[in-house]
N, C-alpha and C positions, 0 to 999 in steps of 0.2 A: 501454457499461457497464449492468447492471441498475440499477433502480432500485430504491432501499429500501423495504416495504413499509409499511403503516400503523403496523403492527403494532410492527415494528423503529424507525420512525421517532418514535413515541409513547413508545418506552420510553429511547430516545435525548433526546427532548426533557426526561422527567422528571429525568433524571440530571442534564442540563445546568441546570435549574430548582435542583435540589436542590445541584445545585455551584455555582452563583453566592449563592444562598439562604447557605449554612454561608461562601463567601468573604467576603461580605459581613459576616456576625454577625463572623468573624475580625477585618478590617478595622477595625470597629466598637470590637470590646474590644481591638485591640490601639491602639487613637486614644486609648481611656480611660488605658490602661496607661502612655501616653508623658504623657501629661498630667499624670496623677496623680505619675508620678516628677517631672516637671518643679517641680509645685509644691513635694511632699516636701524636692526638693534647695535649693529657695529657703526653706523653712522650717527646714530643718535650718542652711543658711547663717546665716540670721538668728538663731539662738538663740545663735550665742558673742557676738554683738554686744548684745544685749538683758542678756547676763547681765554683760559689761562694763559696761553702763549701771548696771546693778542694784549692782554691786558699788563704781563710781564715787559713784551716789546710791540709797542704797537705801529710795526713797520707793516707797510703796503702789502708786501709779501704776505706777513699772517693774518691781515684781515682780509687777503682775497682767501686765502684756504678756508678760513671762517666762512666766507658768502660761500664758497662752494659749495664746502659741507650741507651750509644749510639749504641749498638749492638742489643738493643730493637727498637730503632729508625732504624736502618737499616733491621730488620726484617719484623718489621710492614710495612715501606715502598715496600721490594718487596713484600707481603702478601696484600697488597691492590693495589697494581698494576696486580697483578695476579687476586682478585676478579675483578675490574673493568674490564679485559678483557674478563673473564666471563660472567658479566655482559652485555656487549657489544655484546658476543658471542647469549647470549638469547636473546637480544630485533632484532638484525637482523634473529635470526629463527624464529620471529615470522612472520614477511613476507615469507620467504622463504620457508617454511612448511606449511604457511597457505592458502596461495595463490592456490596451487593445487589442497587443500582439497575444498576452495570455489568455482573456476572452476567448481569443479567435481559436488560438489550439484547444482550449477546454471545450469550446461548441463543436468543434471537428469531432476530438473524445468522444464525447456523448452522442455524437450522429452516429459514429460507427460500433459504440456499444448498443444503443439503440439498432440499428439494422441488422447486426448479429443478433439481439435479441430477437428480435421478428422472426428471422429467418430460424433459428433453433428452439424455439421456446414448446413450439409444438411437438418437436420430435422428444423433447426431454419429458412432458407431460405425458406422452402416448406411453414412454418406456416407462414410466412410475406407475401407469395403470396396468400395463403387462404385467409388470414385478410383483403386484399387488395382486392381479388375476394366479400367475404362477406360483406364487407363495401360498394363495388359499387353495390350488390344485394339489401341492403338494400335500395338504394337511389332509385335504379329500384322501388322495392315493396312500397315503398310509393308513387313515381308517378302514379306505376298502381292500388293504394288504390284509388288516386284522380279521375282517370277515371272512376274505377270499381263505383263509388259513385254515378259520374256526368249519366254513361251510365243507372243506376235505374232509376234516373228523364228524361232523354230521352226515353227511353222506355216506361214506364209511357206515357210519353204525345203523343206517336205517339200511344200506344193501345187508348185514349182518343182522338185519332185525333186534339188535341189541338196543335194551330199553335204555333212553338218554341217563336214569339214576345210574346205572352199573356204569358208563363212560366218566362218571362226574367223578371220579378218584384223581386226585392230583396226580397221579403216574401219568394221567390220559388227558392232560391239558395242554393242549397246543402253546409254544414259545411266544407265537402272538399274543395270545390273552394274558400271559404273563407279563408281558414289556409293557413297561410303566416308562411312561415321560412325565418327568415335574416342570410343565411347563411355565411354571409362576416362580420356580427358583430361578434367585438372580444371586445368587453366593459366588463367583467368580467367572472368569474369562471360559472355563470348562463347565460350569454350570448346565443343566437344560434350557433356562429360560435366555441365557446369554447367547447359547447357540443355535437354539430354534424359533426363537420369538424376535420380534423386534418391539423394542420398548420405546414407551415416550420418551427416552431421557434419550434416547438412541436417533431417535427420529428428530428431535430439536438438536442435540451434536450435530449432526451431518449437515440442517438446514444452516446451523450458524456459523460452521467451519468449511464445508464442502469437503470434506473425510470423515472416517467411520471406524473405530476398532474392530478389528478379526482376530479372538484370540489374545485379547489385550493388547495389541499394537496397533499404532494407529495406520490406517494404509489411503 
């Protein structure tokens, strides 16, 4: 695998740092919302008890305690509203601040990928063309081997002035003439077709996955 270059790595580093900072800010504000909400619930639960106490004993102390509780509820509600708004602001900034950084990182990665492709594509296509030529040359060499082996027998017969009919018996057939390859048989990993030809399926497989199978195993 090709390593990400410095520009891409820095862009991703900046994105992760900002993402971590925003997540920490969200967590902080959420914790404040939870804490303030808990305090507000306690204060609201306490107010009816203080009211009952004031009704039972309308002393200045009880009235003052009730007033202070009401003031505390008001302060907590005000504080909770502010904390909730800050939490929402932090959440909204998640997309607003991260989207440009994400775009920058992806654009940097795209540029690295495109530059690498431009650098390597001609070499890869040339390798494919050479491989095709080498494969066809190998097939031609196989056929030439058969012809050369047959010519050895034919030349010997000519030297001996032996008639072709006399040299056509099976016992005189050269091995090259009897050697058969079933190019179209794709019955298994060891079949001639799989070993010595390239099928359309194999081409599509290599182009799709970037790997290919050899002797039944993906390499």
